[in-house]
N, C-alpha and C positions, 0 to 999 in steps of 0.2 A: 308669728318672726322672721328677718333675714338669717343666711346662716352662715359663717365665715367658714369657705371648705376651704382655703388652699391659699397661702402667701406664697411670693419668689420676690427671691432678688438676681437679676441681672443685667451684661451687661449691655451696650447701642453701638459696639462700635461699629459704624457705618459700612470699615471693611470686610468683616465676619461674612454680610451672602455671594459676594462675588469668588472671595472667597473658595468656599464651600463649594459653590459653584462650582470652580475646576475641575473633582474631584479626584486630580489625581495629583502627585508630591505635593499632598497639602501637610504643609508645619505642621511638627508635632503639639504644636499648641493652637495652633486652627483647627487637628481636629479633636483636640480633647474636647475645645472650644463646641462642635458639630454633637460629639457626643456627647453631652451636658447640655444645651438644647433638645437635643432629641428626647435626650430621656425624661425631660419633662416636657418637651409637648404629647410622648403616651400617657403624663402620667394627667396633663390635661385633656386629654380625650377621653378615656377613662371616670375622669372624676364629671365632666363637664356640664362646669354650670352653669345659669343660667347670665351672666354678668361678670364682665372679668373690670375690675376700678383699675383703671396700668395710669401709676408715677411719675413722671419726668419733666427735666427741666425741659425750658427752651432754649436754644441754642442759640439766644442774642436773634433768631431768624425773624419772630416781631412782633416782640415788646425786648426795649431794646433802653440806652441808662436815662432815655425822658420820660421814659414810664414805666414801668414792669413793676406787677403785681406781684406780692409772696409767692402766693396761691389763691389760685384763681380752676376754679367750674367748669370745665366747658359743656356748654347743655341746648347746644345748637341742635337738630332733625339726626345730623349723620357726620362722621371724622371721616376726613380724609385727610392725605399726604402723601409719601414729604413731598416738601417744595422740588421746583424742578431742578434749580441748580443743582440739590442733594441726587437728585434721581439722576442727575449728566453726568457728573462727578466722581457718583459711589457703585452705579449702574441698578440702586434698588427698585426693587420692584414696586408699584401702584397699591396702595392698602383705603380700602373703605366700609366704613360698616356703620351697625346702625347706633347709636346713642339712648342709651335705654334714661330719656326723659325725666319719668317718676322717680330711680334711685336718685340725679343728680341734683332734680331738685328739692330731693329731703336733703340732699346735703349740707345748700346751700342756708335750704331754710334752717335748718333746723339744729345747720352748726352757728348761723348770725341768733340765733337762739341764745345755746347756753350752752360755747365753744371758743370758734374763731369769728373773726369776719371776714369767709371769703370771697373776693372777689367772681367774676361771673364774666361770662363771655358764647353772645353765640353764634359767633365770624371769628372762624381760623380754621392753621392748618397743623397738624400732627408732624412736626418733622423727626429726626430717625430714633428722636431720643424713646419717640413711639413707634415706628413703625419696624424700626429692626427687629427688634424683641416680637412683634403682634404678628412678621413675616412667616419668622422660624417656628412660635410657638401656634400660633394660631392663621396657618394661609389662608384657611379654606372663608376668613374674614364673615364667618357665621352668629359667632354669638355678639350681643351688645355688648357697650363698651361704655367707657363711663370714666374717661378722661382728667386725672386731675395735674395739671398746671406748679410746679415751684421753680421761683427761682433761687439756684446755683451758681449766675452769673453772675451778677452787677448787685454790688454792695451799696447798703448794707443787705447783707446774707445773712433771715437767720439762724442761729444757732441750734445747736446737735438739736439742745434741749428742746428747743423751741419743734422740731421734726418731731425729733418722738411724742413731744404732747397729742401733737396734730393726728402720729400716727394713731392714739391711742383714742381719740375722742370720735374719730373716724370709727372707727370699731366699734362702741358704742353706739355710735350708730346708724351704722348698718343692720346690730345687730337689733335694733327698735326701728325697720323699715320694717312696717304694715307689711309685708308680702307675696312674708313665704320665697324671697329667694333664695338660692345658693349661690354665694360671690364667694369669688377669685378676687388675689390680688397681685398682679406685678409689680416690683418697686425695680425704676430700668435709674440703672446707677451706673457707680465701674470703682475701681480701687485707685493706685497714683496712677492720674494721669498727667499727662504735660506736654498732651497737642498742642503746637502749635508755637512752642516757646523754647529756649535757650536749650530746654534738657529731655527735648521729645523727645532726640532717640536715647537717652542714658538706658532703658529699656534689655536694649540690643546687649549690654555689657551687664547688665546690671537686674536683671528681669521682676526678679522682686526685690525693694525695696525692706530698708527694716522697718519703716512705717509699716505699709506691705502682709514682713513676718508676725508684725506685734498684733497688729488689729485681725489680723484673721488666727490669730488664737482668741484674743479677747469676744471675738463673736464667739467662740466655739464655747468655751468654762467659764458666761457668767459675770464673766466681769465689766459687764457694760457702763456702771453710772459713772466710772471714771472714764473711759471710752466716750459717752458722748457727754459729756463734759470736756473733753480737747476740740470737739468736735466740732469748733467754730472757722469763720472765716480763715480768717487772718493764719493758722495752726496749719490747716487743710494747704492752704495758701501753700505753702511752706514745702509742703509735699511734690508738689509742682501744679503747677498753679489753674489745674483744671479738675485738681482729684476734691474739689467741695460737692462733686455731682454721687460720693462715696454717701451725705446726704440724705437721699428718696433712700436707700440703703437701710439708716435710721430714723426713718420712718416707716418703717416694715419691720425694725426692734420694735417701735411703741406700740407695732398694730398683737405681735406676736404677746406681750405682757413678759419678756426675758426669757423662753421658753427659749432651747440649744435645738439650734433644727435637726429638720429631722434628716436629712441629706445635705452635703454639700459636696463644689468641688475647684479649688484652685486652678483655674489653665495660665502655667507663666511658660515664657519665652523666649528667644532674641530675637521672633518675630514680630509680635502683637504684644502690648500692654496688659498687664494681667489684666485673666476676665475672674470675677469670683460669680460662684451663684451658692445659691444659698435655698433652703428650700422646707418652711413649717405642713407637712402636709394635716388633710382633719384632725386626726388622732389626736399628734400632739398639739392644735390650737384648740381642741376642743376637752382636752383630755378623756377621750375614749378611746377602749382597745385596741389592742393591733399595729397602731405607728411605727412609723420605721425607724430606727436610732444606728 
């Protein structure tokens, strides 16, 4: 049977790679973001999973208000991105990697059998929600992935309860995958976010909102039921119209079963929206000795 060996929650701000490439005069918050990605990259190099399940929302680049799947498995032979306009605008590097087709089909088929009616696609592009964390965590592009697209943009958006249930269901499906694979999960999302809206630059004056502070505390105290119940699209929208991207972190909470993170970092400052990192190592996930606390 397959084994879940790592779960990470990471941000996907498309400006991060270009800022980190400058190498000099990097703002404090961006430097902390780079250090967090470097730490998780080193850990991933050490763990060396057989496959990465990457969970992220598409930013209305290929699915729009006229046809929006809630949860979709990408099952093409390969996954690549980002979109040309994202490369041009943000200076993002291309990413191209194999898809682990057997696991993708297992999640799709067994999910329909007993858990979730997942949609699927054999033709898609990974936008920056996928390629930014992949490029920073696995730049060598040599571990197969399974992309799981979530709707965090177009109402009706599933509530946090549904994301948590999906995370729990996917963990069960992964652990029932008869291939002996070691699977790591990257949930790509963010904390409060209002990019493109009237409150876009609020973080310059107030890097962390009250919601950020309270949510971060509850992520570490195990007080998750109330937090998840509050993660409706309307409530998250009130924190900033893009804050529903946090729902992909809620997916990860379902995968880890309420366990507190092995390590975390919240990078915030007047130069970027808050960047939250959460990590559950194999010891924490599976109750084996030696987990970091």
